[in-house]
C-alpha positions as CSV (number, residue, x, y, z in Angstrom):
1,X,0.0,0.0,0.0
2,X,1.4,3.4,-1.0
3,X,1.2,5.6,2.0
4,X,3.9,8.1,1.0
5,X,5.7,7.8,4.4
6,X,9.1,8.3,2.9
7,X,8.6,11.7,1.4
8,X,7.0,13.2,4.5
9,X,5.0,15.6,2.3
10,X,2.4,17.7,4.1
11,X,-0.4,18.1,3.9
12,X,-1.0,14.9,1.9
13,X,-3.6,13.9,-0.6
14,X,-5.7,17.1,-0.3
15,X,-8.1,16.5,-3.2
16,X,-8.7,12.9,-2.4
17,X,-9.3,13.5,1.3
18,X,-11.7,16.4,0.6
19,X,-13.7,14.1,-1.7
20,X,-13.7,11.3,0.8
21,X,-14.7,13.6,3.6
22,X,-17.7,14.9,1.6
23,X,-18.7,11.3,0.9
24,X,-18.4,10.4,4.5
25,X,-20.5,13.3,5.6
26,X,-23.2,12.4,3.1
27,X,-23.3,8.7,4.2
28,X,-23.6,9.6,7.9
29,X,-26.3,12.2,7.1
30,X,-28.3,9.7,5.1
31,X,-28.0,6.7,7.4
32,X,-27.6,7.9,11.0
33,X,-28.3,10.5,13.7
34,X,-24.8,11.7,14.4
35,X,-24.4,13.9,17.4
36,X,-21.2,15.9,18.1
37,X,-20.6,17.5,21.5
38,X,-17.7,19.7,22.5
39,X,-16.8,21.2,19.1
40,X,-15.7,24.3,20.9
41,X,-12.8,22.3,22.2
42,X,-11.3,21.7,18.7
43,X,-8.0,23.6,18.3
44,X,-7.7,25.7,15.1
45,X,-4.3,24.2,14.2
46,X,-1.8,21.6,15.1
47,X,0.5,20.1,16.1
48,X,-2.1,17.9,17.7
49,X,-2.4,14.2,18.6
50,X,-6.0,13.0,18.4
51,X,-6.7,9.9,20.6
52,X,-10.0,8.0,20.8
53,X,-11.5,4.7,22.0
54,X,-11.7,2.0,19.4
55,X,-14.7,-0.3,19.6
56,X,-15.6,-0.5,15.9
57,X,-14.0,-0.5,12.4
58,X,-16.1,2.5,11.7
59,X,-14.2,4.6,14.3
60,X,-11.6,6.1,11.9
61,X,-14.4,7.3,9.6
62,X,-16.2,8.9,12.6
63,X,-13.0,10.7,13.7
64,X,-12.5,12.0,10.1
65,X,-16.1,13.4,10.1
66,X,-15.5,15.2,13.4
67,X,-12.1,16.6,12.4
68,X,-11.9,20.0,10.7
69,X,-8.3,19.5,9.8
70,X,-6.3,17.7,7.1
71,X,-6.1,14.7,9.4
72,X,-3.4,12.0,9.1
73,X,-4.0,8.6,10.6
74,X,-2.0,5.8,12.0
75,X,-3.6,2.4,11.3
76,X,-2.7,-1.3,11.6
77,X,-1.8,-3.0,8.3
78,X,-4.2,-5.9,9.0
79,X,-7.9,-5.6,9.8
80,X,-9.2,-9.1,9.6
81,X,-12.7,-8.3,11.0
82,X,-13.4,-5.3,8.8
83,X,-15.1,-5.2,5.4
84,X,-13.2,-4.6,2.2
85,X,-14.4,-1.0,2.1
86,X,-12.2,-0.3,5.1
87,X,-9.1,-1.3,3.2
88,X,-10.1,1.0,0.3
89,X,-10.4,3.9,2.8
90,X,-7.0,3.2,4.3
91,X,-5.5,3.1,0.8
92,X,-7.2,6.2,-0.6
93,X,-6.8,8.3,2.5
94,X,-3.2,7.3,2.9
95,X,-3.1,5.9,6.5
96,X,0.4,5.6,7.9
97,X,0.9,1.9,8.5
98,X,1.4,0.4,11.9
99,X,3.0,-3.1,11.8
100,X,1.5,-4.9,14.8
101,X,3.9,-6.8,16.9
102,X,6.9,-4.8,15.8
103,X,8.4,-1.3,16.1
104,X,8.7,0.6,12.8
105,X,11.1,3.5,12.7
106,X,9.6,4.7,9.5
107,X,6.1,4.9,11.2
108,X,7.6,7.0,14.0
109,X,9.6,9.2,11.6
110,X,6.5,9.8,9.4
111,X,4.4,10.7,12.5
112,X,7.1,13.1,13.8
113,X,7.4,14.8,10.4
114,X,3.7,15.5,10.3
115,X,3.5,16.9,13.8
116,X,6.7,18.9,13.2
117,X,4.8,20.7,10.4
118,X,1.9,21.5,12.7
119,X,-0.2,18.6,11.4
120,X,-2.8,16.6,13.1
121,X,-2.4,12.9,13.7
122,X,-5.1,10.5,14.7
123,X,-4.4,7.3,16.6
124,X,-6.3,4.7,18.6
125,X,-4.2,4.0,21.7
126,X,-5.7,0.6,22.3
127,X,-4.3,-0.7,19.1
128,X,-7.4,-2.5,17.8
129,X,-11.1,-3.0,18.2
130,X,-11.4,-6.5,19.6
131,X,-13.6,-5.5,22.6
132,X,-16.3,-3.0,23.4
133,X,-14.8,-1.7,26.6
134,X,-11.8,0.6,27.2
135,X,-8.5,-1.2,27.5
136,X,-4.9,-0.2,28.4
137,X,-3.0,1.6,25.6
138,X,-0.1,0.3,23.6
139,X,3.2,1.8,24.7
140,X,4.0,3.6,21.5
141,X,1.4,6.3,21.8
142,X,2.8,7.8,25.0
143,X,6.3,7.6,23.5
144,X,5.1,9.5,20.4
145,X,3.4,12.1,22.6
146,X,6.6,12.7,24.6
147,X,8.9,12.6,21.7
148,X,7.0,15.2,19.7
149,X,5.7,17.3,22.5
150,X,2.3,17.6,20.8
151,X,-0.8,18.5,22.8
152,X,-3.4,15.7,22.9
153,X,-7.1,15.9,22.1
154,X,-9.4,13.1,23.4
155,X,-12.5,12.0,21.6
156,X,-15.1,9.6,23.0
157,X,-17.1,7.6,20.4
158,X,-20.3,5.7,21.2
159,X,-22.8,3.6,19.3
160,X,-20.6,2.8,16.3
161,X,-20.2,-0.9,17.2
162,X,-24.0,-1.3,16.7
163,X,-24.2,0.8,13.6
164,X,-24.8,-1.9,11.0
165,X,-27.0,-4.1,13.3
166,X,-29.3,-1.1,13.7
167,X,-29.4,-0.5,10.0
168,X,-30.3,-4.1,9.3
169,X,-33.2,-3.7,11.7
170,X,-34.4,-0.7,9.6
171,X,-33.4,1.8,12.3
172,X,-31.2,4.9,12.1
173,X,-28.4,4.4,14.6
174,X,-27.8,7.1,17.1
175,X,-24.0,7.7,17.3
176,X,-22.1,10.3,19.3
177,X,-18.7,11.9,19.3
178,X,-17.7,13.8,22.5
179,X,-14.7,16.0,22.2
180,X,-12.8,16.7,25.3
181,X,-10.3,19.5,26.1
182,X,-6.7,19.3,25.0
183,X,-4.1,18.3,27.6
184,X,-0.3,17.9,27.7
185,X,2.3,18.2,26.3
186,X,4.3,15.8,28.3
187,X,8.0,15.5,29.1
188,X,9.9,12.6,30.6
189,X,13.2,13.4,32.3
190,X,14.2,9.9,33.4
191,X,15.7,7.0,31.5
192,X,15.6,3.2,31.7
193,X,12.9,1.5,33.9
194,X,11.8,4.9,35.3
195,X,11.1,6.1,31.8
196,X,8.9,3.1,31.0
197,X,7.0,3.6,34.2
198,X,6.4,7.3,33.4
199,X,5.3,6.4,29.8
200,X,2.8,4.0,31.3
201,X,1.5,6.7,33.5
202,X,1.0,9.0,30.6
203,X,-0.7,6.3,28.5
204,X,-3.1,5.6,31.4
205,X,-3.8,9.3,31.8
206,X,-4.7,9.5,28.1
207,X,-7.2,6.6,28.6
208,X,-8.7,8.3,31.6
209,X,-9.4,11.4,29.6
210,X,-11.1,9.2,26.9
211,X,-13.0,7.3,29.6
212,X,-14.8,10.5,30.8
213,X,-16.2,10.9,27.3
214,X,-17.9,7.5,26.9
215,X,-20.8,5.9,28.9
216,X,-19.7,4.6,32.3
217,X,-20.5,1.0,31.5
218,X,-18.0,1.0,28.7
219,X,-15.0,2.5,30.6
220,X,-13.6,-1.0,31.3
221,X,-10.2,-0.8,33.0
222,X,-10.7,2.9,33.7
223,X,-14.1,2.6,35.4
224,X,-14.5,3.7,39.1
225,X,-16.9,0.7,39.5
226,X,-15.0,-2.5,40.6
227,X,-17.5,-4.7,39.0
228,X,-17.0,-3.1,35.6
229,X,-13.2,-3.4,35.9
230,X,-13.6,-7.0,36.9
231,X,-15.8,-7.7,33.9
232,X,-13.2,-6.2,31.6
233,X,-10.5,-8.6,32.8
234,X,-9.0,-10.5,29.8
235,X,-9.8,-7.8,27.3
236,X,-6.4,-6.3,27.9
237,X,-4.6,-9.2,26.2
238,X,-3.3,-7.9,23.0
239,X,-4.4,-10.4,20.2
240,X,-1.4,-9.6,18.0
241,X,1.3,-9.7,20.7
242,X,3.2,-12.6,19.0
243,X,2.6,-11.4,15.4
244,X,5.4,-10.0,13.3
245,X,4.0,-8.3,10.2
246,X,6.2,-7.7,7.2
């Protein structure tokens, strides 16, 4: 897939992204009741790291609809549970590939280049949509936030996991996007084990900001209710932990 990561051109694919965003807006308008809260929290420009919960393969499209910027996206190279249209979107929009189970210097350098040019980068800290409750983040998100010094904007998405089931019942799905206030940037002044611990703290703080923007019963590991946290046990296991993608 050609994602133009080597050239670091910015902003990328202006015409194609404008066409796709218009199409996305039309589809949501025709098929759903899409509610957006907190638009006053949207910064006018980057650099900005946009983070959101990830319960459905529709989530990237929802974030694109909400975003007023020329948004870039990080996305896994394999989406086994998503329809073919998702792959076309990734290709046409030009997602920056994330190779699950490995660390890609090219992915990080592309992300840094976009943020250095005051771009906006979207990412799902959980690293996939294998559960419908909030899970711990993958470590690379906090590392990227610290390395670039970009402020972070949390978005909470709700209702998208039942989007197509509702349509099949002849109903217009009610979906919401709640936009929180920006926080950060972060700095880490320690190295070694202390650095990893600090990055874990930052990642968990990101997820707590997202948790406040979704229904309490979906907050999973970040719920204040012990029974909800207990019910979420096991969902933190990363399905692609032993996968090396090439």
